[in-house]
N, C-alpha and C positions, 0 to 999 in steps of 0.2 A: 261796444261803446254804450255807455249808460247815458241817461238823460243829462247828468252833470257834465259828461264829456261833450255832449252835443251843445250845451249851453256855452261851454268854454270855447268851442269852435265858432259859434255864432258871434262871439266877441272879437274874433280875429279879423284882420283886413283881408281883402280879396287876394292880394299878393302873397300873404302868409299861407292862406288856404291853398293857393295854386302850388306853392313850393311843397307843402305837406302832401298834396295830391300826387305830385311827381315822385315823392319819396315812397308813398304807398304803392304806386304802380311798379316801382323797382322792387319793393318787398314782395309783391304779388309774383313777379317773374321768379324771384329767388325761391319763394315758397313752393311754387309749382315745380320748379326744377328739383328741389330737394325731395319732394314727395315722389316724383317720377324715378329719381335715382335710388330711392329707398332709405335715405338718410332721415327723413322726417316721418314720424309715425302718426302725427296728427293730421289726417287728411282733410279735416274741416278748416284748417288754417287758411287755405286759399279762399274758401267761401267767405270766411269772416273778413278777410282783407277786401274782397270784392264788395261786401256790404259797407265797409268803412269808406271805400272809394265812392260808392253811390251816395252815401250820406254827405260826404264832403262836396261832391259835385252838385248835389241839391242845394246846399247852403250857398255855394258860389253863385249858382243861377238865381237864387232868391235875392241875394245881395245885388247882382247885376240888374235884376228886374226892378228892384226898389230904387236903384240909382237912376235907371231910365225914367221911371215915373217921377222922381223928384226933379229931374232936369226938365221934363216936359211940363211940369206944373200940375200934374194930376195927383189925386189923392188915392 
């Protein structure tokens, strides 16, 4: 994921991000199975998907943290 992709993700709502996160987790399972079965030659694919999952999770947590701050009135 490039910087442009991360900026696009930051514009999405938390619910959209959570659905994307669920899809990426499914993709991770499928990628891991295909590597183990020998169908997939790109063994770095699972690592890249885990990186994307971490980036999406971070964006979700940042948005939740900002929402909590805005509700409590802090800056």
